[in-house]
C-alpha positions as CSV (number, residue, x, y, z in Angstrom):
1,X,112.3,-198.5,187.9
2,X,113.1,-202.2,188.4
3,X,111.9,-204.4,185.6
4,X,111.2,-208.0,186.5
5,X,108.7,-210.7,185.6
6,X,106.0,-209.2,187.8
7,X,106.4,-205.8,186.2
8,X,106.1,-207.3,182.7
9,X,103.1,-209.3,183.8
10,X,101.3,-206.2,185.2
11,X,102.2,-204.3,182.0
12,X,100.7,-207.0,179.9
13,X,97.5,-207.2,182.0
14,X,97.1,-203.4,181.8
15,X,97.5,-203.6,178.0
16,X,94.8,-206.3,177.8
17,X,92.5,-204.4,180.1
18,X,92.9,-201.2,178.0
19,X,92.1,-203.1,174.8
20,X,88.9,-204.5,176.3
21,X,88.1,-201.0,177.5
22,X,88.5,-199.6,173.9
23,X,86.6,-202.6,172.4
24,X,83.5,-203.5,174.4
25,X,83.7,-207.1,173.3
26,X,86.8,-209.0,172.1
27,X,88.1,-212.5,172.0
28,X,91.3,-214.0,173.2
29,X,92.5,-214.4,169.6
30,X,91.8,-210.7,168.9
31,X,93.8,-209.7,172.0
32,X,96.7,-211.9,171.0
33,X,96.8,-210.4,167.5
34,X,96.7,-206.8,168.8
35,X,99.3,-207.2,171.5
36,X,101.7,-209.6,169.8
37,X,101.6,-211.9,172.9
38,X,101.2,-215.6,172.4
39,X,97.7,-217.1,172.7
40,X,98.9,-219.1,175.7
41,X,100.1,-216.0,177.5
42,X,96.9,-214.1,176.7
43,X,94.7,-217.0,177.8
44,X,96.6,-217.3,181.1
45,X,96.4,-213.6,181.9
46,X,92.7,-213.4,180.9
47,X,91.9,-216.4,183.1
48,X,93.5,-214.6,186.0
49,X,91.6,-211.4,185.3
50,X,88.3,-213.4,185.1
51,X,89.1,-215.2,188.4
52,X,89.7,-211.8,190.1
53,X,86.5,-210.3,188.7
54,X,88.0,-207.7,186.3
55,X,86.8,-209.5,183.1
56,X,83.8,-211.6,182.2
57,X,83.7,-214.4,179.6
58,X,80.4,-214.1,177.8
59,X,80.6,-217.3,175.9
60,X,80.6,-217.9,172.2
61,X,79.1,-215.0,170.2
62,X,77.2,-215.1,167.0
63,X,79.6,-215.3,164.1
64,X,79.6,-216.1,160.4
65,X,83.0,-217.8,160.8
66,X,83.4,-221.4,160.0
67,X,84.5,-223.7,162.9
68,X,84.7,-223.0,166.6
69,X,83.2,-219.7,167.6
70,X,85.4,-217.4,169.8
71,X,84.3,-216.5,173.3
72,X,83.7,-212.8,173.7
73,X,85.2,-211.0,176.7
74,X,84.1,-207.8,178.4
75,X,85.1,-205.8,181.4
76,X,83.3,-206.0,184.7
77,X,84.0,-202.4,185.8
78,X,81.3,-202.4,188.4
79,X,83.1,-204.9,190.6
80,X,86.0,-202.7,191.5
81,X,86.0,-199.1,192.5
82,X,88.2,-196.3,193.9
83,X,87.0,-194.2,196.9
84,X,87.7,-190.5,196.0
85,X,87.3,-187.5,198.3
86,X,87.6,-184.0,197.1
87,X,88.8,-181.7,199.8
88,X,87.9,-178.1,199.2
89,X,88.1,-175.0,201.4
90,X,84.6,-175.2,203.0
91,X,83.5,-178.8,202.3
92,X,84.6,-182.3,201.4
93,X,82.8,-184.4,198.8
94,X,83.3,-188.2,198.5
95,X,82.2,-190.8,196.0
96,X,82.9,-194.3,194.9
97,X,84.0,-194.4,191.3
98,X,83.7,-197.8,189.6
99,X,86.3,-198.7,186.9
100,X,83.6,-198.3,184.3
101,X,83.3,-194.6,185.3
102,X,80.1,-194.8,187.2
103,X,80.0,-192.4,190.2
104,X,78.1,-193.8,193.2
105,X,77.1,-192.7,196.6
106,X,78.2,-189.1,196.3
107,X,78.1,-187.3,199.6
108,X,79.2,-183.9,200.9
109,X,80.3,-182.9,204.4
110,X,80.7,-179.3,205.5
111,X,84.0,-178.3,207.2
112,X,84.1,-176.4,210.4
113,X,87.8,-175.7,209.9
114,X,90.9,-177.4,208.5
115,X,92.2,-178.6,211.9
116,X,89.6,-181.4,211.9
117,X,90.4,-182.7,208.4
118,X,91.4,-186.2,209.6
119,X,88.1,-186.6,211.4
120,X,86.1,-185.4,208.4
121,X,87.9,-187.6,206.0
122,X,87.3,-190.6,208.2
123,X,83.7,-189.8,208.6
124,X,83.1,-189.4,204.9
125,X,85.1,-192.5,204.0
126,X,83.1,-194.6,206.5
127,X,79.8,-193.3,205.1
128,X,81.0,-194.4,201.6
129,X,81.9,-197.9,203.0
130,X,78.5,-198.2,204.6
131,X,76.6,-197.6,201.4
132,X,79.0,-199.7,199.2
133,X,77.7,-202.7,197.4
134,X,79.4,-205.7,199.1
135,X,80.3,-207.1,195.7
136,X,82.3,-204.0,194.8
137,X,86.0,-204.1,196.0
138,X,87.7,-200.8,196.8
139,X,91.2,-200.8,195.3
140,X,92.4,-197.5,196.6
141,X,91.6,-194.1,198.3
142,X,92.3,-190.9,196.4
143,X,92.4,-187.6,198.2
144,X,91.9,-184.8,195.6
145,X,93.1,-181.3,196.6
146,X,93.3,-177.7,195.2
147,X,97.0,-177.9,196.0
148,X,100.5,-178.9,194.7
149,X,101.6,-182.3,195.9
150,X,105.3,-181.9,196.6
151,X,106.6,-185.4,196.3
152,X,110.2,-184.6,197.1
153,X,109.4,-182.9,200.5
154,X,106.2,-184.8,201.1
155,X,104.2,-181.6,201.5
156,X,100.8,-180.3,200.5
157,X,101.1,-176.7,199.3
158,X,97.9,-174.8,198.9
159,X,96.8,-171.2,198.7
160,X,93.2,-172.3,199.0
161,X,93.3,-174.6,202.0
162,X,94.5,-173.0,205.3
163,X,96.7,-175.8,206.5
164,X,98.4,-175.3,209.9
165,X,101.3,-177.7,209.2
166,X,101.9,-178.6,205.5
167,X,104.5,-181.2,206.4
168,X,102.3,-183.3,208.6
169,X,99.2,-183.6,206.5
170,X,100.2,-186.7,204.5
171,X,101.5,-188.6,207.4
172,X,98.4,-187.7,209.6
173,X,96.1,-189.0,206.9
174,X,98.2,-192.1,206.3
175,X,97.9,-193.0,210.0
176,X,94.1,-192.5,209.9
177,X,93.6,-194.9,207.0
178,X,95.7,-197.9,207.9
179,X,95.4,-200.9,205.5
180,X,94.4,-198.8,202.4
181,X,96.7,-197.5,199.6
182,X,96.2,-193.7,199.5
183,X,96.9,-191.4,196.6
184,X,97.1,-187.6,196.8
185,X,96.2,-185.8,193.6
186,X,95.9,-182.2,192.4
187,X,92.3,-181.4,191.4
188,X,93.0,-179.7,188.1
189,X,95.1,-182.7,187.0
190,X,92.3,-185.1,187.8
191,X,89.7,-183.0,185.9
192,X,92.1,-182.8,182.9
193,X,92.8,-186.6,183.0
194,X,89.2,-187.3,182.6
195,X,89.0,-185.5,179.3
196,X,91.0,-188.0,177.2
197,X,88.9,-191.2,177.9
198,X,85.5,-189.6,178.5
199,X,85.2,-186.9,175.8
200,X,87.2,-188.7,173.1
201,X,89.7,-185.9,173.1
202,X,91.5,-186.1,169.8
203,X,94.3,-183.6,170.4
204,X,97.3,-185.1,172.1
205,X,98.8,-181.7,173.1
206,X,96.3,-179.6,175.0
207,X,95.8,-177.5,178.1
208,X,93.1,-177.8,180.7
209,X,92.4,-174.7,182.7
210,X,90.4,-174.9,185.9
211,X,88.7,-171.7,186.8
212,X,87.5,-171.8,190.4
213,X,88.5,-170.2,193.8
214,X,92.0,-171.0,192.6
215,X,93.1,-171.1,189.0
216,X,95.1,-174.1,187.7
217,X,96.3,-175.6,184.5
218,X,97.3,-179.1,183.4
219,X,99.4,-179.6,180.3
220,X,99.2,-182.7,178.0
221,X,102.2,-183.4,175.8
222,X,101.9,-186.2,173.2
223,X,99.0,-187.6,175.2
224,X,100.8,-187.6,178.5
225,X,100.1,-185.3,181.4
226,X,103.1,-183.2,182.3
227,X,104.2,-183.8,185.9
228,X,101.5,-186.4,186.5
229,X,98.8,-185.5,189.0
230,X,101.0,-183.5,191.3
231,X,100.2,-180.0,189.9
232,X,103.9,-179.0,190.4
233,X,105.0,-178.4,186.8
234,X,103.0,-175.3,186.3
235,X,101.2,-172.8,188.6
236,X,99.2,-171.1,186.0
237,X,97.1,-169.3,188.6
238,X,100.2,-167.6,189.8
239,X,101.1,-166.1,186.5
240,X,101.3,-162.4,187.2
241,X,99.2,-160.2,184.8
242,X,99.9,-157.0,186.8
243,X,103.3,-156.4,188.4
244,X,101.8,-153.7,190.6
245,X,98.6,-155.6,191.3
246,X,97.1,-157.0,194.5
247,X,99.5,-159.1,196.7
248,X,98.8,-162.8,196.5
249,X,99.3,-165.3,199.3
250,X,102.0,-167.0,197.1
251,X,104.2,-163.9,197.6
252,X,103.7,-162.5,194.1
253,X,101.6,-159.6,193.0
254,X,98.8,-159.5,190.4
255,X,98.5,-163.3,190.0
256,X,95.6,-164.6,187.9
257,X,94.2,-166.3,191.0
258,X,93.9,-163.1,193.1
259,X,93.0,-161.0,190.1
260,X,90.1,-163.0,188.5
261,X,89.6,-166.1,190.7
262,X,86.2,-166.7,192.1
263,X,87.2,-165.1,195.4
264,X,87.9,-161.8,193.6
265,X,84.3,-161.4,192.2
266,X,82.8,-159.5,195.1
267,X,85.6,-156.9,194.9
268,X,85.4,-156.6,191.1
269,X,81.6,-156.0,191.2
270,X,82.1,-153.2,193.8
271,X,84.9,-151.7,191.7
272,X,82.5,-151.5,188.8
273,X,79.9,-149.6,190.7
274,X,77.9,-152.4,192.3
275,X,75.0,-154.5,191.1
276,X,71.3,-154.4,192.0
277,X,70.9,-157.9,190.6
278,X,73.7,-159.3,192.8
279,X,73.4,-157.3,196.0
280,X,71.5,-160.0,197.9
281,X,74.3,-162.6,197.2
282,X,76.6,-163.1,200.2
283,X,79.4,-164.7,198.2
284,X,79.5,-164.4,194.4
285,X,80.2,-167.3,192.0
286,X,81.1,-167.3,188.4
287,X,77.5,-168.6,187.7
288,X,76.1,-165.5,189.5
289,X,78.1,-163.2,187.3
290,X,77.2,-165.1,184.1
291,X,73.5,-165.1,184.9
292,X,73.5,-161.4,185.8
293,X,75.4,-160.5,182.6
294,X,72.8,-162.4,180.5
295,X,70.1,-160.4,182.3
296,X,71.7,-157.2,181.2
297,X,73.5,-156.2,184.5
298,X,76.1,-153.6,183.6
299,X,78.6,-154.4,186.4
300,X,78.5,-158.1,185.6
301,X,79.1,-157.5,182.0
302,X,82.1,-155.4,182.8
303,X,83.5,-158.0,185.1
304,X,83.2,-160.6,182.3
305,X,85.2,-158.4,180.0
306,X,87.8,-157.8,182.8
307,X,88.2,-161.6,183.4
308,X,88.4,-162.3,179.7
309,X,91.1,-159.6,179.2
310,X,93.3,-160.8,182.0
311,X,92.8,-164.5,181.3
312,X,93.7,-163.8,177.6
313,X,97.0,-162.3,178.8
314,X,97.8,-165.4,180.8
315,X,96.7,-167.8,178.0
316,X,98.7,-166.0,175.3
317,X,101.9,-166.4,177.3
318,X,101.1,-170.0,177.9
319,X,100.5,-170.5,174.2
320,X,103.8,-168.9,173.3
321,X,105.6,-171.3,175.8
322,X,103.7,-174.5,175.2
323,X,101.7,-174.2,171.9
324,X,98.7,-176.4,172.7
325,X,96.4,-177.4,170.0
326,X,93.4,-176.8,172.2
327,X,92.6,-175.1,175.5
328,X,89.7,-176.6,177.6
329,X,88.1,-174.4,180.3
330,X,86.6,-176.3,183.2
331,X,85.6,-175.9,186.9
332,X,83.0,-173.4,188.1
333,X,84.2,-170.9,185.5
334,X,81.9,-172.6,183.0
335,X,79.1,-170.7,184.8
336,X,80.3,-167.6,183.0
337,X,78.5,-168.9,180.0
338,X,78.7,-168.4,176.2
339,X,79.2,-164.6,176.4
340,X,82.4,-165.0,178.3
341,X,83.8,-167.7,176.0
342,X,83.0,-165.5,173.0
343,X,84.7,-162.5,174.7
344,X,87.8,-164.5,175.6
345,X,88.1,-166.0,172.1
346,X,87.9,-162.5,170.6
347,X,90.2,-160.8,173.1
348,X,93.0,-163.3,173.0
349,X,93.5,-162.5,169.3
350,X,95.0,-159.2,170.3
351,X,97.6,-160.8,172.6
352,X,100.6,-163.0,172.1
353,X,102.2,-164.5,169.0
354,X,99.4,-164.1,166.5
355,X,100.0,-167.1,164.3
356,X,100.1,-169.4,167.3
357,X,97.2,-167.8,169.1
358,X,95.0,-168.0,166.0
359,X,95.5,-171.8,165.7
360,X,94.4,-172.7,169.2
361,X,90.8,-173.8,169.8
362,X,89.2,-172.7,173.1
363,X,86.1,-174.5,174.5
364,X,84.4,-175.4,177.7
365,X,84.8,-178.9,179.0
366,X,81.9,-181.2,178.2
367,X,82.2,-183.0,181.5
368,X,80.1,-182.2,184.5
369,X,80.8,-181.9,188.2
370,X,82.0,-185.5,188.6
371,X,85.1,-184.9,186.3
372,X,87.6,-184.7,189.2
373,X,86.3,-188.0,190.6
374,X,86.4,-189.8,187.3
375,X,89.8,-188.4,186.5
376,X,91.2,-189.5,189.9
377,X,89.9,-193.1,189.3
378,X,91.4,-193.2,185.8
379,X,94.8,-191.8,186.9
380,X,94.9,-194.1,189.9
381,X,94.2,-197.2,187.9
382,X,96.6,-196.3,185.1
383,X,99.5,-195.1,187.2
384,X,99.2,-196.5,190.8
385,X,97.2,-199.7,190.8
386,X,99.2,-202.9,190.1
387,X,97.6,-206.2,189.2
388,X,100.7,-208.2,190.4
389,X,101.4,-206.5,193.8
390,X,99.5,-205.8,197.0
391,X,99.5,-202.0,197.3
392,X,98.9,-202.4,201.0
393,X,99.6,-199.2,202.8
394,X,101.4,-197.5,200.0
395,X,101.3,-193.7,199.5
396,X,101.2,-192.3,196.0
397,X,102.0,-188.6,195.7
398,X,100.7,-187.1,192.4
């Protein structure tokens, strides 16, 4: 990375912005003390952030100090936003996410097939633009996918999305959105990235597991996400828990994704004798299984035990390799409810390196359905957005 005056300036502005984010009100003197920058440098940078609408000067605050009272500063997160679109197998959901974390104008569009993805992305993006507050500037577009973002070969690799040509997706989308910087992020990474700032996550080394149609994991080491938002450093959903199990589209057998992913639920219920409570459901979700199990449905209860057993095998191996302090479960898998979490916590104790397994906390994510949008905004601002350069038509891959 080339380090020059513009790079240093952007780094300093990001540092000041983060301090104001962590401290709802602060003065220029406070910022200079915390950063070690001169008061002149801080004042110059803050004045520029105010002029561009990222920071507000709220005037002199009440103080017991003798002499001139310092002006208190605060962020104006509502004046800038990121447009984020979550591309799933059957639908796309878009939202504007302000820098203060507010999720606005959330809209969903059903997909008739993946071949029309460009048209659907454009339609959803224009709908977001139409409802946008004119005073809110869009600083980037994030495309969130259940996929690996292969930066080296510029490919989107997904076992969930049926893409006809993996090599042309990025360029096709770039052509459709001329004039906007575009970032392509893995969905699990985005959900995980939202944990740190929005749940006050204390552990610096933790794993986020996304249970959905696909199964993914994001690993944080010393507070930093391994592999960024590409999803390429681990394919947890393709850990094999049964060498002779069902073939997976990745080429392996017995992967977690094909064994206990949401698309496996219909098959599992049938294998456990069927369910009266679930027979009217066309496609089963984790929430359906969790609700039926709570209602006493025998097949659903057996499915929960089966999922817990296989996930415990995968997690125990991950713990032995990585040793996270905490494992956070997110995605639609939270619909399995408390009985599943209790079953998993109990079952995992019979797997893996006992001392390491016993030390790990396992819990559900406290964030809701907007986690991937919020995480995409946070990651984009931290790692892609630059105060001192026009991103123009740049492409960011993970």
